[in-house]
TIBA-435755 format. One record per residue: x, y, z of N, C-alpha, C in turn; residue in three letters. Coordinates in steps of 0.05 Angstrom, whole numbers. Example, Ala and Ser with C-alpha at 12.3 -4.5 7.8 and 13.67 -1.06 7.14 Angstrom:
2
[[264, -114, 156], [246, -90, 156], [264, -66, 156], 'ala']
[[257, -45, 142], [273, -21, 143], [258, 1, 157], 'ser']
***
This chain:
249
[[-418, 465, -446], [-434, 441, -452], [-427, 419, -431], 'met']
[[-447, 407, -418], [-441, 386, -398], [-427, 362, -410], 'pro']
[[-409, 351, -395], [-395, 327, -404], [-415, 304, -406], 'val']
[[-414, 290, -429], [-432, 267, -433], [-426, 246, -411], 'asp']
[[-447, 235, -400], [-444, 217, -378], [-427, 193, -385], 'glu']
[[-429, 184, -410], [-413, 161, -419], [-383, 168, -421], 'gln']
[[-377, 194, -423], [-349, 202, -425], [-336, 208, -398], 'gln']
[[-352, 207, -377], [-341, 212, -351], [-321, 191, -343], 'ala']
[[-301, 198, -326], [-281, 179, -317], [-295, 157, -300], 'ile']
[[-292, 132, -308], [-306, 111, -293], [-292, 106, -266], 'pro']
[[-305, 113, -245], [-294, 109, -218], [-317, 112, -198], 'ser']
[[-315, 97, -176], [-335, 100, -155], [-334, 128, -143], 'val']
[[-310, 141, -145], [-307, 168, -133], [-317, 190, -151], 'trp']
[[-324, 184, -176], [-335, 205, -194], [-364, 200, -200], 'thr']
[[-376, 179, -189], [-404, 173, -194], [-421, 180, -170], 'arg']
[[-442, 195, -173], [-460, 201, -150], [-470, 175, -137], 'pro']
[[-470, 175, -111], [-479, 152, -96], [-509, 151, -97], 'arg']
[[-520, 128, -105], [-549, 125, -106], [-562, 127, -79], 'gly']
[[-586, 138, -80], [-601, 141, -55], [-616, 116, -46], 'arg']
[[-624, 100, -66], [-640, 76, -60], [-621, 53, -53], 'arg']
[[-622, 45, -29], [-605, 23, -20], [-623, 1, -7], 'glu']
[[-615, -23, -12], [-629, -46, 0], [-626, -44, 30], 'gln']
[[-647, -43, 45], [-645, -39, 74], [-627, -60, 88], 'pro']
[[-627, -85, 78], [-612, -106, 91], [-583, -107, 83], 'ser']
[[-575, -89, 65], [-548, -90, 55], [-538, -61, 50], 'leu']
[[-514, -55, 57], [-503, -29, 53], [-476, -31, 39], 'ser']
[[-467, -9, 27], [-441, -9, 14], [-419, -16, 35], 'arg']
[[-422, -6, 59], [-402, -11, 80], [-400, -41, 86], 'glu']
[[-423, -55, 87], [-422, -83, 92], [-409, -98, 69], 'gln']
[[-414, -90, 45], [-402, -102, 21], [-372, -99, 22], 'ile']
[[-363, -75, 27], [-334, -70, 27], [-320, -86, 49], 'val']
[[-332, -86, 73], [-319, -100, 96], [-317, -130, 90], 'ser']
[[-338, -142, 78], [-337, -170, 71], [-318, -175, 49], 'glu']
[[-315, -157, 30], [-296, -160, 8], [-268, -160, 19], 'ala']
[[-262, -143, 38], [-235, -143, 50], [-230, -170, 64], 'val']
[[-249, -181, 78], [-246, -207, 91], [-241, -229, 71], 'arg']
[[-256, -228, 49], [-252, -248, 28], [-224, -246, 15], 'leu']
[[-215, -221, 10], [-189, -217, -2], [-167, -226, 17], 'leu']
[[-169, -220, 43], [-149, -228, 62], [-147, -259, 64], 'asp']
[[-170, -272, 62], [-171, -301, 65], [-162, -316, 40], 'ala']
[[-170, -305, 16], [-167, -321, -8], [-152, -307, -30], 'glu']
[[-147, -281, -28], [-131, -267, -48], [-148, -255, -70], 'gly']
[[-136, -240, -87], [-150, -224, -108], [-163, -242, -128], 'ile']
[[-152, -265, -134], [-163, -282, -155], [-190, -294, -147], 'asp']
[[-195, -294, -121], [-221, -305, -111], [-243, -285, -110], 'ala']
[[-237, -260, -115], [-258, -239, -113], [-275, -239, -138], 'leu']
[[-301, -242, -134], [-321, -239, -155], [-347, -229, -142], 'ser']
[[-363, -215, -157], [-388, -205, -146], [-406, -228, -137], 'met']
[[-406, -249, -153], [-423, -272, -146], [-414, -285, -119], 'arg']
[[-388, -289, -116], [-378, -302, -92], [-382, -284, -68], 'lys']
[[-378, -258, -72], [-383, -239, -50], [-412, -239, -42], 'leu']
[[-430, -239, -62], [-458, -240, -56], [-466, -265, -40], 'gly']
[[-454, -287, -47], [-460, -312, -32], [-451, -309, -3], 'thr']
[[-428, -298, 2], [-418, -294, 29], [-436, -276, 45], 'arg']
[[-449, -257, 31], [-467, -238, 44], [-496, -247, 45], 'leu']
[[-501, -270, 34], [-528, -281, 33], [-546, -265, 15], 'gly']
[[-534, -254, -7], [-549, -238, -26], [-540, -245, -54], 'ala']
[[-557, -239, -74], [-550, -243, -102], [-531, -221, -111], 'gly']
[[-517, -227, -133], [-499, -207, -144], [-514, -182, -152], 'ala']
[[-539, -186, -161], [-555, -163, -169], [-558, -143, -146], 'thr']
[[-561, -153, -122], [-564, -136, -98], [-539, -119, -94], 'ser']
[[-516, -130, -100], [-491, -116, -97], [-489, -93, -117], 'leu']
[[-499, -98, -141], [-497, -78, -162], [-514, -53, -156], 'tyr']
[[-532, -55, -137], [-547, -31, -129], [-529, -11, -114], 'arg']
[[-506, -21, -104], [-488, -5, -88], [-461, 0, -101], 'his']
[[-452, -20, -117], [-426, -19, -130], [-431, -26, -159], 'val']
[[-423, -9, -178], [-429, -13, -206], [-415, -37, -218], 'ala']
[[-391, -43, -209], [-376, -66, -221], [-352, -73, -203], 'asn']
[[-337, -93, -211], [-315, -102, -195], [-293, -81, -192], 'lys']
[[-289, -65, -213], [-268, -44, -212], [-275, -24, -190], 'asp']
[[-300, -17, -188], [-308, 2, -166], [-304, -11, -139], 'glu']
[[-310, -37, -137], [-307, -51, -112], [-278, -50, -103], 'leu']
[[-260, -54, -122], [-231, -54, -115], [-223, -26, -106], 'ile']
[[-233, -5, -119], [-227, 22, -110], [-235, 25, -81], 'glu']
[[-259, 15, -74], [-270, 18, -47], [-254, 2, -27], 'leu']
[[-246, -22, -33], [-231, -38, -13], [-203, -27, -9], 'val']
[[-191, -16, -30], [-165, -3, -27], [-167, 20, -8], 'val']
[[-187, 37, -12], [-189, 60, 6], [-197, 51, 34], 'asp']
[[-212, 29, 36], [-219, 19, 62], [-194, 12, 79], 'glu']
[[-175, -2, 67], [-152, -10, 82], [-133, 14, 88], 'val']
[[-133, 34, 70], [-119, 58, 77], [-130, 71, 102], 'tyr']
[[-156, 67, 106], [-169, 78, 130], [-160, 66, 156], 'gly']
[[-146, 43, 154], [-135, 30, 178], [-111, 45, 189], 'glu']
[[-98, 62, 173], [-74, 76, 181], [-82, 98, 201], 'leu']
[[-70, 98, 224], [-75, 118, 244], [-52, 138, 245], 'glu']
[[-57, 161, 255], [-36, 181, 257], [-15, 170, 277], 'glu']
[[11, 173, 270], [32, 162, 288], [32, 177, 314], 'pro']
[[37, 163, 336], [37, 175, 362], [63, 189, 368], 'gly']
[[71, 206, 350], [97, 221, 354], [93, 243, 374], 'ala']
[[115, 250, 387], [115, 272, 406], [110, 298, 391], 'ala']
[[97, 318, 404], [93, 344, 390], [118, 357, 379], 'pro']
[[141, 351, 392], [166, 362, 383], [180, 345, 361], 'ser']
[[167, 324, 353], [180, 306, 333], [185, 320, 307], 'ala']
[[207, 314, 294], [214, 327, 269], [198, 314, 246], 'ser']
[[198, 328, 223], [184, 318, 200], [195, 290, 192], 'trp']
[[221, 286, 196], [233, 260, 190], [221, 237, 207], 'arg']
[[219, 243, 233], [208, 223, 251], [179, 216, 244], 'glu']
[[163, 237, 239], [135, 232, 233], [132, 217, 206], 'val']
[[148, 225, 186], [147, 212, 160], [156, 183, 163], 'thr']
[[177, 178, 179], [186, 150, 183], [164, 133, 195], 'thr']
[[151, 143, 215], [129, 128, 228], [107, 122, 208], 'leu']
[[100, 142, 192], [79, 138, 172], [87, 117, 151], 'arg']
[[112, 119, 142], [122, 100, 122], [121, 71, 133], 'ala']
[[129, 68, 158], [128, 41, 170], [99, 32, 173], 'his']
[[81, 50, 179], [53, 43, 182], [41, 34, 155], 'gly']
[[49, 49, 133], [40, 41, 107], [50, 14, 98], 'leu']
[[76, 9, 105], [87, -17, 98], [73, -39, 113], 'arg']
[[67, -35, 139], [54, -55, 154], [26, -61, 143], 'ala']
[[12, -40, 134], [-15, -43, 123], [-14, -60, 98], 'met']
[[5, -55, 80], [7, -70, 55], [14, -99, 61], 'ile']
[[32, -104, 80], [39, -132, 86], [16, -146, 101], 'leu']
[[-1, -132, 114], [-24, -144, 127], [-45, -152, 106], 'lys']
[[-46, -137, 84], [-65, -143, 62], [-49, -146, 36], 'his']
[[-34, -168, 34], [-16, -171, 11], [-29, -171, -16], 'pro']
[[-55, -176, -18], [-69, -175, -44], [-68, -148, -56], 'trp']
[[-64, -127, -39], [-64, -100, -50], [-41, -95, -69], 'ile']
[[-20, -112, -66], [4, -108, -83], [-4, -112, -113], 'ala']
[[-23, -129, -118], [-30, -135, -146], [-50, -115, -158], 'ser']
[[-60, -97, -142], [-81, -79, -153], [-73, -49, -151], 'val']
[[-52, -42, -137], [-45, -14, -133], [-41, 1, -159], 'leu']
[[-31, -13, -179], [-25, 0, -204], [-49, 1, -223], 'gly']
[[-71, -9, -215], [-94, -10, -233], [-121, -4, -218], 'glu']
[[-120, 14, -200], [-144, 21, -185], [-156, 48, -193], 'val']
[[-152, 55, -218], [-165, 79, -228], [-156, 104, -213], 'gly']
[[-176, 119, -203], [-170, 144, -189], [-172, 139, -159], 'val']
[[-157, 120, -149], [-158, 113, -121], [-150, 137, -103], 'ala']
[[-134, 155, -115], [-126, 178, -99], [-149, 197, -91], 'tyr']
[[-173, 192, -103], [-196, 208, -95], [-211, 196, -71], 'leu']
[[-203, 173, -63], [-216, 161, -40], [-211, 178, -15], 'gly']
[[-231, 180, 3], [-229, 198, 26], [-206, 191, 45], 'pro']
[[-201, 165, 49], [-180, 157, 68], [-153, 163, 57], 'asn']
[[-149, 158, 31], [-123, 164, 19], [-118, 194, 17], 'leu']
[[-140, 209, 11], [-137, 238, 10], [-130, 249, 37], 'met']
[[-142, 239, 58], [-136, 248, 85], [-107, 243, 92], 'arg']
[[-97, 219, 86], [-69, 212, 91], [-51, 231, 75], 'leu']
[[-57, 234, 50], [-40, 251, 33], [-38, 280, 43], 'ser']
[[-62, 290, 51], [-63, 318, 61], [-46, 321, 86], 'asp']
[[-48, 302, 104], [-32, 303, 129], [-2, 302, 123], 'arg']
[[5, 285, 104], [34, 283, 98], [44, 308, 85], 'met']
[[28, 320, 67], [35, 345, 54], [38, 367, 76], 'ile']
[[20, 367, 95], [21, 387, 116], [47, 384, 132], 'ala']
[[56, 360, 137], [80, 355, 152], [104, 367, 137], 'thr']
[[106, 362, 111], [128, 373, 96], [127, 403, 93], 'phe']
[[103, 413, 90], [99, 442, 88], [108, 456, 114], 'glu']
[[100, 444, 137], [107, 456, 162], [138, 455, 167], 'ala']
[[151, 436, 154], [180, 434, 157], [194, 455, 141], 'ala']
[[180, 467, 121], [192, 488, 106], [192, 484, 76], 'gly']
[[182, 461, 67], [180, 457, 38], [157, 474, 27], 'phe']
[[161, 485, 3], [138, 498, -10], [116, 478, -15], 'pro']
[[92, 487, -19], [69, 469, -22], [73, 449, -45], 'leu']
[[82, 460, -68], [85, 442, -91], [107, 421, -87], 'asn']
[[128, 429, -73], [150, 409, -67], [141, 390, -45], 'glu']
[[124, 399, -27], [113, 381, -7], [98, 358, -20], 'ser']
[[82, 365, -41], [67, 345, -56], [86, 326, -69], 'asp']
[[107, 336, -82], [127, 319, -95], [141, 300, -74], 'his']
[[147, 311, -51], [160, 296, -30], [143, 272, -21], 'ala']
[[117, 278, -17], [98, 257, -9], [97, 235, -31], 'val']
[[95, 243, -56], [94, 224, -77], [119, 207, -78], 'arg']
[[142, 219, -72], [167, 204, -72], [167, 183, -50], 'thr']
[[158, 191, -26], [158, 172, -3], [138, 150, -9], 'val']
[[114, 157, -19], [94, 136, -27], [106, 117, -47], 'phe']
[[119, 127, -67], [130, 110, -89], [150, 91, -77], 'ala']
[[168, 100, -59], [188, 83, -48], [174, 61, -31], 'tyr']
[[156, 69, -13], [144, 49, 5], [128, 29, -10], 'val']
[[111, 38, -28], [95, 19, -43], [112, 1, -61], 'thr']
[[132, 13, -74], [149, -3, -91], [164, -25, -76], 'gly']
[[176, -18, -54], [190, -38, -38], [171, -59, -26], 'met']
[[148, -49, -16], [131, -67, -1], [114, -85, -18], 'thr']
[[107, -76, -42], [91, -94, -60], [109, -118, -68], 'thr']
[[135, -113, -71], [153, -136, -76], [153, -155, -53], 'ser']
[[154, -144, -29], [154, -161, -5], [127, -176, -3], 'glu']
[[105, -162, -9], [79, -175, -7], [77, -198, -27], 'ala']
[[87, -194, -51], [86, -215, -71], [102, -239, -62], 'ala']
[[125, -234, -50], [143, -255, -40], [129, -270, -18], 'trp']
[[117, -256, 1], [104, -269, 24], [79, -285, 15], 'leu']
[[65, -275, -6], [42, -289, -16], [51, -315, -29], 'thr']
[[73, -315, -44], [84, -339, -55], [91, -359, -34], 'met']
[[103, -349, -12], [111, -367, 10], [86, -380, 23], 'leu']
[[65, -363, 26], [41, -374, 39], [29, -396, 22], 'ala']
[[30, -393, -4], [19, -414, -22], [36, -439, -21], 'arg']
[[62, -436, -17], [80, -459, -16], [77, -475, 10], 'ser']
[[67, -462, 30], [65, -475, 56], [91, -476, 72], 'gly']
[[111, -462, 62], [137, -462, 76], [141, -436, 91], 'gln']
[[158, -437, 111], [166, -413, 124], [187, -398, 108], 'thr']
[[190, -372, 113], [210, -357, 98], [238, -368, 103], 'glu']
[[244, -376, 128], [270, -386, 134], [275, -413, 120], 'gln']
[[255, -430, 119], [258, -456, 105], [263, -452, 75], 'asp']
[[249, -433, 63], [252, -428, 34], [280, -418, 28], 'trp']
[[289, -399, 44], [316, -387, 40], [337, -409, 43], 'val']
[[335, -425, 64], [355, -446, 68], [356, -466, 45], 'glu']
[[333, -472, 33], [332, -491, 11], [344, -478, -14], 'arg']
[[340, -452, -17], [349, -438, -41], [379, -431, -40], 'leu']
[[389, -429, -16], [416, -418, -12], [438, -433, -28], 'trp']
[[439, -459, -28], [461, -473, -43], [460, -465, -73], 'pro']
[[437, -464, -85], [435, -456, -113], [443, -427, -117], 'ala']
[[436, -410, -99], [444, -382, -101], [474, -378, -99], 'ala']
[[486, -392, -80], [515, -391, -77], [529, -402, -102], 'glu']
[[519, -424, -113], [531, -435, -137], [529, -416, -160], 'gln']
[[506, -403, -163], [502, -384, -186], [520, -360, -183], 'ala']
[[527, -353, -158], [543, -328, -153], [573, -333, -155], 'ala']
[[582, -357, -160], [610, -362, -159], [627, -345, -179], 'gln']
[[615, -338, -201], [629, -322, -221], [627, -292, -215], 'ala']
[[613, -285, -194], [609, -257, -188], [618, -251, -159], 'tyr']
[[643, -243, -155], [655, -242, -128], [640, -224, -109], 'pro']
[[629, -202, -118], [615, -184, -100], [589, -196, -90], 'arg']
[[575, -209, -109], [550, -223, -101], [557, -246, -83], 'leu']
[[578, -260, -89], [586, -283, -72], [592, -274, -44], 'gln']
[[606, -252, -41], [612, -242, -14], [586, -233, 0], 'lys']
[[568, -220, -15], [543, -211, -4], [527, -234, 6], 'gly']
[[526, -256, -9], [511, -280, 0], [524, -292, 25], 'tyr']
[[550, -292, 25], [564, -303, 48], [558, -287, 73], 'ala']
[[557, -261, 71], [552, -244, 94], [523, -248, 104], 'asp']
[[505, -255, 86], [477, -258, 94], [470, -287, 104], 'gln']
[[489, -305, 100], [483, -333, 107], [477, -336, 137], 'arg']
[[454, -348, 143], [446, -353, 170], [430, -330, 183], 'gly']
[[427, -308, 168], [413, -285, 179], [383, -289, 176], 'lys']
[[368, -279, 195], [338, -281, 193], [329, -264, 169], 'asp']
[[315, -277, 150], [308, -262, 126], [289, -239, 131], 'pro']
[[272, -241, 152], [255, -219, 159], [271, -195, 168], 'arg']
[[292, -200, 184], [310, -179, 193], [323, -165, 169], 'thr']
[[331, -182, 149], [343, -170, 125], [323, -153, 110], 'ser']
[[298, -161, 108], [278, -145, 94], [274, -119, 109], 'arg']
[[273, -120, 135], [269, -96, 151], [292, -76, 147], 'asp']
[[317, -87, 147], [340, -70, 144], [341, -58, 116], 'glu']
[[334, -73, 96], [333, -62, 69], [313, -39, 66], 'asn']
[[290, -43, 79], [270, -22, 78], [279, 3, 92], 'phe']
[[290, 0, 116], [299, 23, 131], [322, 38, 116], 'val']
[[340, 23, 105], [363, 35, 91], [352, 53, 68], 'tyr']
[[335, 43, 51], [324, 58, 29], [308, 83, 38], 'gly']
[[292, 79, 59], [276, 101, 69], [294, 123, 80], 'leu']
[[315, 115, 95], [333, 135, 106], [347, 151, 84], 'glu']
[[354, 138, 62], [368, 152, 40], [348, 171, 26], 'arg']
[[323, 163, 23], [303, 181, 12], [301, 206, 29], 'ile']
[[299, 202, 55], [296, 225, 73], [321, 242, 74], 'leu']
[[344, 229, 72], [369, 244, 70], [368, 264, 46], 'asp']
[[360, 254, 24], [358, 270, 0], [338, 293, 4], 'gly']
[[316, 288, 16], [296, 309, 21], [306, 329, 41], 'leu']
[[322, 320, 60], [333, 338, 79], [353, 357, 66], 'glu']
[[369, 347, 48], [387, 364, 33], [372, 385, 17], 'val']
[[351, 375, 4], [334, 393, -12], [321, 415, 6], 'arg']
[[313, 407, 30], [301, 426, 48], [321, 448, 55], 'leu']
[[346, 441, 57], [367, 461, 63], [369, 482, 41], 'gly']
[[359, 476, 17], [360, 495, -5], [334, 511, -8], 'his']
[[313, 501, 5], [286, 514, 1], [274, 526, 25], 'thr']
[[283, 518, 49], [270, 528, 73], [288, 525, 97], 'gly']
[[277, 527, 121], [293, 525, 146], [304, 497, 149], 'pro']
[[326, 495, 163], [338, 469, 169], [319, 452, 185], 'ala']
[[320, 426, 179], [302, 407, 194], [309, 408, 223], 'ala']
[[288, 406, 239], [293, 407, 267], [282, 383, 281], 'gly']
***
């Protein structure tokens, strides 16, 4: 028995694309303008009405291409994943080198579009988007070629994705807050530092950690934190590879 249309999973990736499109407007134009709006004003500013105004069209015209705001968000998320290019690694590069380059590329993409941090956990079946599927398949292929079984390659990719998005969405939220405050990251940290040091007085390890970080470029600290965690993830996967396939080369 066919699945009732109303019971189908609501997603732009599960709904057939309509054939009748307004000649002066396309889904691609809508998505590109939505990304520009999000980059300029953030997720709270996104509405079909406002987007229609920017495109010189009514909201009704947009609904001919996108059923609702949730579908639009699925589309813009996949659009920015499409910005990720294959890393220019040497043919002899190891799976670790290639994965590291991809992880840094993903982090840079999220920080370029910080609004994505607030929607990644609520974008329905975003993994069905063509750009994200292409990236996932390439990453799985890298792990499989290194010697991981196919099912473990998939798990490895999910682990790397989870680390990068988890770390970077926190960074994006932090940088968004800074942008709203009108202060630089260095200025904010310098203003906060006396209160942080005072709060840490009863905690000697935290106190020493704050003292070691005093005067350090906060961006450098964020970069180092990201690299440290990524390297430990890859260390663990490399150990696992030693139990499942050939040694990493």
